[in-house]
C-alpha positions in Angstrom: 25.9 132.4 158.0 25.6 135.7 159.9 29.3 136.4 159.1 28.7 135.7 155.4 25.8 138.0 155.2 27.7 140.8 157.0 30.7 140.4 154.7 28.5 140.5 151.6 26.5 143.6 152.8 29.8 145.4 153.6 31.0 144.9 150.0 27.8 146.0 148.4 27.6 149.0 150.6 31.2 150.0 149.7 30.4 149.7 146.1 27.2 151.7 146.3 28.5 154.7 148.2 31.0 156.0 145.7 28.7 155.2 142.9 25.6 157.2 143.7 26.6 160.0 141.2 27.9 157.5 138.6 26.3 155.5 135.9 26.3 151.7 135.7 28.9 152.0 133.0 31.1 154.2 135.2 31.1 151.4 137.8 32.6 148.9 135.3 30.4 146.1 136.7 31.5 142.6 135.6 29.6 139.4 136.1 31.2 136.1 135.4 30.9 132.5 136.5 31.0 128.8 135.6 29.3 125.5 136.2 30.9 122.0 136.2 29.7 118.5 136.3 32.1 115.7 137.3 32.1 111.9 137.3 34.3 109.7 139.5 35.1 106.0 139.3 37.5 104.0 141.4 38.7 100.4 141.0 39.0 100.0 144.8 37.7 102.0 147.8 35.1 104.8 147.8 36.9 108.1 147.7 36.1 111.8 148.5 32.8 110.8 150.3 31.3 109.5 147.1 30.2 106.0 146.0 32.9 106.1 143.4 33.5 102.3 143.2 30.0 102.1 141.5 30.7 105.3 139.5 29.5 108.6 141.0 28.2 111.7 139.2 27.8 113.4 142.6 30.1 116.4 141.9 28.5 119.6 140.8 29.6 123.2 141.2 28.0 126.5 140.2 29.8 129.8 140.8 28.9 133.4 140.1 31.2 136.4 140.8 30.3 140.1 140.6 32.9 142.9 140.6 32.7 146.7 140.3 35.4 149.4 140.0 33.8 152.7 141.2 37.2 154.5 141.1 40.5 153.7 139.4 42.1 152.5 142.7 39.1 150.8 144.3 37.6 147.5 143.3 34.9 145.5 145.1 34.0 141.9 144.4 31.8 139.1 145.7 31.7 135.4 144.7 29.1 132.8 145.7 29.2 129.0 145.2 26.8 126.1 145.2 28.5 122.8 145.5 27.3 119.3 145.8 30.1 116.8 146.3 29.5 113.4 147.8 28.4 113.3 151.4 30.7 116.2 152.4 29.1 119.2 150.8 25.7 120.2 149.6 25.4 123.9 150.3 25.7 127.5 149.2 28.7 129.3 150.4 30.4 132.7 150.0 34.0 132.3 148.7 34.9 136.0 149.2 33.3 139.4 149.5 35.9 142.2 149.7 37.0 145.7 148.8 40.5 146.2 147.3 42.2 149.6 147.4 45.5 149.8 145.5 47.5 152.9 146.3 50.2 152.0 143.8 52.3 149.0 142.7 54.1 149.1 146.1 51.1 149.1 148.4 47.5 147.8 148.3 45.0 146.5 150.8 42.0 144.2 150.7 39.5 143.8 153.5 36.3 141.8 154.1 36.2 138.1 153.4 39.4 137.8 151.5 41.4 135.0 149.8 44.3 133.7 151.9 47.4 134.1 149.6 49.3 130.9 150.8 51.1 128.5 148.6 51.2 128.5 144.8 47.5 127.7 144.0 45.4 128.7 147.0 44.1 131.9 145.5 43.0 130.3 142.2 41.8 126.9 143.4 38.2 128.2 143.5 38.3 128.9 139.7 38.1 125.6 137.8 38.4 127.1 134.3 41.7 128.6 135.2 43.7 125.4 135.4 43.8 122.0 133.6 43.4 119.6 136.6 40.1 118.2 137.8 41.8 117.7 141.2 44.8 119.8 142.3 47.4 117.7 144.2 45.4 116.5 147.2 48.6 116.3 149.4 48.6 120.2 149.5 45.2 121.3 148.3 42.6 118.8 149.8 39.3 119.6 148.1 37.2 118.6 151.1 38.6 121.7 153.0 38.9 124.0 149.9 36.1 126.3 150.9 37.6 126.8 154.4 41.2 127.3 153.5 40.5 129.5 150.5 39.7 132.7 152.5 39.4 134.3 155.9 37.6 137.2 157.5 40.1 140.1 157.8 42.6 141.7 155.5 45.5 141.4 153.2 48.3 143.9 152.5 50.1 143.4 149.3 52.5 145.0 146.9 55.4 144.6 144.5 59.0 145.9 144.6 61.4 146.2 141.6 64.8 144.9 142.6 66.6 146.2 139.6 67.2 145.3 136.1 69.2 142.1 136.9 67.4 141.0 140.0 63.7 140.8 138.9 60.7 141.7 141.1 59.5 140.8 144.6 55.8 140.4 145.4 54.8 140.4 149.1 51.6 139.5 150.9 50.7 139.8 154.6 47.4 138.8 156.1 45.5 138.3 159.3 42.0 137.6 160.6 39.6 134.8 161.5 39.2 131.5 159.7 35.8 129.8 159.9 35.4 126.1 159.2 31.7 125.1 159.1 30.5 121.8 160.5 30.3 120.3 157.0 34.0 120.8 156.2 35.8 117.7 155.0 38.2 117.9 157.9 35.4 117.0 160.3 34.0 114.0 158.2 35.6 111.3 160.4 34.2 112.9 163.5 30.7 113.3 162.0 30.7 109.7 161.0 31.3 108.7 164.6 28.2 110.8 165.7 30.1 113.9 166.9 28.9 117.3 165.7 30.2 120.8 165.9 27.0 122.9 166.0 28.8 126.2 165.5 31.7 125.0 163.4 35.2 126.1 164.2 36.6 129.6 164.3 40.3 130.4 164.9 42.6 133.5 164.5 45.0 133.1 161.6 47.9 135.1 160.1 50.5 134.7 157.4 53.0 136.1 155.0 54.2 135.2 151.5 57.0 136.3 149.2 57.2 135.6 145.4 60.4 136.3 143.5 59.9 136.9 139.8 63.5 136.0 139.0 65.6 137.6 136.1 65.1 134.3 134.3 62.0 134.8 132.3 59.1 132.6 133.4 60.7 131.5 136.7 59.0 132.3 140.0 60.2 131.1 143.4 58.3 131.6 146.6 57.6 130.9 150.3 54.6 131.3 152.5 54.0 130.8 156.2 50.6 130.2 157.6 50.0 130.5 161.4 46.9 129.3 163.2 46.4 130.2 166.9 45.0 128.0 169.6 41.3 127.4 169.0 38.3 125.8 170.7 34.9 124.6 169.3 31.7 123.3 171.0 31.3 119.6 170.5 28.2 117.4 171.0 27.6 113.7 170.9 23.7 113.4 170.7 23.6 109.6 170.7 24.9 109.5 174.3 23.8 112.9 175.5 27.3 114.1 175.8 28.9 117.5 175.2 32.3 119.1 175.5 34.8 120.9 173.2 37.4 120.2 170.6 40.8 122.0 170.9 43.4 122.5 168.1 46.7 123.7 169.4 48.5 126.6 167.6 50.4 125.5 164.5 52.6 126.8 161.8 52.5 125.6 158.2 55.3 126.7 155.8 55.1 126.2 152.0 58.0 126.4 149.6 57.1 126.5 145.8 58.3 127.3 142.4 56.9 127.6 138.9 58.6 127.9 135.5 56.8 128.7 132.2 58.5 128.7 128.8 56.7 128.4 125.5 54.1 125.6 125.7 55.6 124.2 128.9 54.7 124.8 132.6 56.6 123.1 135.4 55.8 123.6 139.1 56.6 122.1 142.5 55.6 122.7 146.1 56.4 121.4 149.6 54.4 121.9 152.8 54.1 120.7 156.4 51.1 120.6 158.7 51.8 119.5 162.3 48.8 119.5 164.6 47.5 118.3 168.0 43.8 117.9 168.5 42.1 117.2 171.8 38.5 116.0 172.1 37.1 116.5 175.6 33.6 115.2 176.5 32.0 115.6 179.9 32.6 112.4 182.0 34.8 110.8 179.3 38.6 110.6 179.3 40.1 113.1 176.8 41.0 111.8 173.3 44.2 113.2 171.7 44.9 113.1 168.0 48.4 113.9 166.7 49.5 114.3 163.1 52.5 115.7 161.3 51.7 115.7 157.6 54.6 116.2 155.2 53.5 116.8 151.6 54.9 117.7 148.2 54.1 117.5 144.5 55.8 118.1 141.2 53.8 118.7 138.0 54.2 119.5 134.3 51.8 120.6 131.6 52.3 120.9 127.8 50.0 122.8 125.4 49.8 120.5 122.4 47.6 122.9 120.5 45.7 126.1 121.4 42.8 123.9 122.5 44.4 120.7 123.8 46.6 120.5 126.9 48.2 117.5 128.6 49.9 117.2 132.0 51.0 114.9 134.8 51.9 115.2 138.5 53.3 113.1 141.3 51.7 114.1 144.7 52.8 112.5 148.0 51.9 112.9 151.6 53.3 111.2 154.8 52.0 111.4 158.3 55.1 111.0 160.5 53.0 110.3 163.6 51.5 107.1 162.2 53.2 103.7 162.1 54.6 102.4 158.8 52.0 101.0 156.4 49.5 102.1 153.7 47.6 104.3 156.3 50.8 106.3 156.9 51.2 107.7 153.4 49.6 108.3 150.0 51.3 108.5 146.6 49.3 109.7 143.6 50.5 109.6 140.0 48.2 111.6 137.8 47.9 111.9 134.0 45.5 114.5 132.7 44.1 116.2 129.5 42.0 119.2 128.9 40.2 120.2 125.6 38.7 123.7 125.2 36.0 123.6 122.5 35.8 127.4 122.6 36.2 130.1 125.3 33.0 128.9 127.1 33.0 125.1 127.0 35.8 122.6 128.1 36.2 119.0 129.2 38.8 117.4 131.5 39.9 113.8 131.8 42.1 112.5 134.5 43.6 109.2 135.6 45.1 108.7 139.1 47.1 105.8 140.3 46.9 105.8 144.1 49.1 104.0 146.6 48.3 104.4 150.3 45.2 105.7 152.2 46.2 108.5 154.5 44.1 111.0 152.5 40.6 111.3 150.9 38.9 108.2 152.4 36.1 108.0 155.0 35.1 105.0 157.1 31.4 104.8 156.5 31.7 104.3 152.8 34.4 101.7 153.2 33.0 99.4 155.8 34.9 96.4 154.4 38.2 98.1 155.0 40.5 100.0 152.6 42.6 98.3 149.9 46.2 99.7 149.8 46.0 100.7 146.1 43.4 102.0 143.7 42.8 103.7 140.4 40.7 106.8 140.2 39.2 108.1 136.9 37.7 111.6 136.7 35.7 113.1 133.8 34.5 116.7 134.0 32.7 119.1 131.7 32.6 122.8 132.4 30.8 125.9 131.1 32.1 129.4 131.8 30.8 132.9 131.1 
């Protein structure tokens, strides 16, 4: 929390100093936000830490963002979120709080708590009104860890290079800093259910780079990003047995390859990623426990705008953990069919049907004490209001 308050204060201070001699209108202050209410129902298994097999309305989000532009080249912004989602999240968090100084098209820099520009959708997955899905493909964008992977404390250098009339444009991003996962992050749910807690969460140095090629073919973007996480340690406690120790995650590299094509009413996109990791849990007086996983993930999606207000889409999302033996717990395949209707610029609804095969993602033990069925269907309904 101390880091969040420090980041927010830095942004507000940066906005205020250049603006002492300016009017509010000169600062070009913008306030926007949205609120959503979701409902989940599964035919088998409770999913995403909710009691979805009985039907669960336990998915609410409220977001407010404030931005100001005290000079033509300087923009400052902050976004806060309240989220209540199953047993994993019930808290207020700071999505970002940063200052952005753009020298020209070739060079700009952001600093503070900034979004991590990895993959195709990471920088926009916090803005529900901006895309048609209720759930982005969980193989690459797990919602339980969205708040943690969305941003980091540090900086981003960005820019765009024109390659010539027949070669398109190249956008680049480079970033580094510290990523903080709080103890309520979805990644830690299995450990928390066993009675383990991380009182200070988990903090680790991160860095990365991304290239997006706006090709000469109108509407086609191809890209690659590479995310690197250094060796990290976190304090670990097991109160039920009076034990303490630490959790270690070895350094890892996570590359993403992606592409998007937009033409007329159509949008096509695909992405592939890999996350290999080694986790060691060491408690005093207890033999070390090692966890290995090597998650290979991909998705392909398409949307079509039937009318100005009605959009339909589908995707196939798949994940495989190469470290696990064959069987439903080794993979997950998710076929999704979705629709979105915008009543006006402020109110929209989403409906989504998932056909799930495999259980490597999105399930927790405590809500499925009878064991997991290998297949399930997930229905999601969501209503959103934006301003």
